[in-house]
C-alpha positions as CSV (number, residue, x, y, z in Angstrom):
1,X,0.0,0.0,0.0
2,X,1.2,3.5,-0.7
3,X,1.8,6.0,2.0
4,X,-0.8,8.7,2.4
5,X,0.7,12.1,2.0
6,X,-1.1,15.2,3.0
7,X,-0.9,18.4,1.0
8,X,-2.7,21.4,2.6
9,X,-3.7,23.7,-0.2
10,X,-4.0,27.4,0.7
11,X,-5.7,29.6,-1.8
12,X,-5.0,33.3,-2.0
13,X,-6.3,35.8,-4.5
14,X,-3.4,35.3,-6.9
15,X,-1.9,31.8,-6.4
16,X,-2.1,28.5,-4.6
17,X,0.3,27.3,-1.9
18,X,0.9,23.7,-1.1
19,X,2.9,22.9,2.0
20,X,3.6,26.7,2.2
21,X,5.3,26.7,-1.2
22,X,3.8,28.6,-4.2
23,X,2.8,25.7,-6.6
24,X,4.2,27.7,-9.5
25,X,7.6,26.8,-8.1
26,X,7.0,23.1,-8.4
27,X,8.4,21.1,-11.3
28,X,6.1,18.5,-12.9
29,X,8.2,15.8,-11.2
30,X,8.1,17.3,-7.7
31,X,4.4,18.0,-8.0
32,X,3.7,14.4,-9.0
33,X,5.6,13.2,-5.9
34,X,3.1,14.8,-3.6
35,X,-0.2,14.2,-5.4
36,X,-2.1,11.1,-6.4
37,X,-5.2,9.9,-8.1
38,X,-7.5,7.5,-6.4
39,X,-10.0,6.0,-9.0
40,X,-13.5,5.3,-7.7
41,X,-13.7,1.9,-9.4
42,X,-11.3,-0.6,-7.8
43,X,-9.1,-2.7,-10.0
44,X,-8.2,-6.3,-9.0
45,X,-5.4,-8.2,-10.7
46,X,-5.6,-11.9,-11.1
47,X,-4.6,-13.9,-8.0
48,X,-5.9,-13.7,-4.5
49,X,-7.1,-10.8,-2.4
50,X,-3.9,-11.1,-0.4
51,X,-1.8,-10.9,-3.5
52,X,-3.7,-7.8,-4.7
53,X,-3.1,-6.1,-1.4
54,X,0.6,-7.0,-1.4
55,X,1.0,-5.9,-5.0
56,X,4.3,-4.0,-5.2
57,X,5.6,-5.5,-2.0
58,X,6.5,-9.1,-2.6
59,X,8.0,-9.3,0.9
60,X,4.7,-8.3,2.7
61,X,3.8,-10.7,5.5
62,X,0.3,-12.0,6.1
63,X,0.2,-9.8,9.2
64,X,1.1,-6.7,7.1
65,X,-1.5,-7.6,4.5
66,X,-4.2,-7.9,7.1
67,X,-3.2,-4.7,8.8
68,X,-3.4,-2.9,5.4
69,X,-6.9,-4.3,4.9
70,X,-7.9,-3.1,8.4
71,X,-6.5,0.4,7.7
72,X,-8.5,0.4,4.4
73,X,-11.7,-0.6,6.2
74,X,-11.9,-3.9,4.3
75,X,-13.1,-6.0,7.3
76,X,-15.5,-7.8,4.9
77,X,-12.6,-9.8,3.6
78,X,-12.5,-11.9,6.8
79,X,-16.2,-12.9,6.1
80,X,-15.5,-14.2,2.7
81,X,-15.5,-18.0,2.4
82,X,-11.8,-18.1,1.6
83,X,-10.9,-14.8,3.2
84,X,-7.6,-13.4,1.9
85,X,-7.2,-16.5,-0.2
86,X,-10.3,-15.7,-2.3
87,X,-9.4,-15.6,-6.0
88,X,-10.1,-12.2,-7.5
89,X,-11.5,-13.7,-10.7
90,X,-14.5,-14.8,-8.7
91,X,-15.2,-11.2,-7.7
92,X,-15.7,-9.7,-11.1
93,X,-19.1,-9.1,-12.4
């Protein structure tokens, strides 16, 4: 899971500040480091729920995967017949 970063935007009559820096001073690269897009439609890759949660961190332990699910308010996973071992191909409509 990616870390959540907070950017407090402060609007004035002439420009926008982010983290007390005028955003006109950001390069495209530095701006992309502090913003993100969260799509409203979740995407699941083939594999299990656990593998999807651990995507990008092949060393994630089951404990870390479950903690990430808790932090994302995904308690429903524990109620699924195969829990974190549920294959995502069975979740598509």
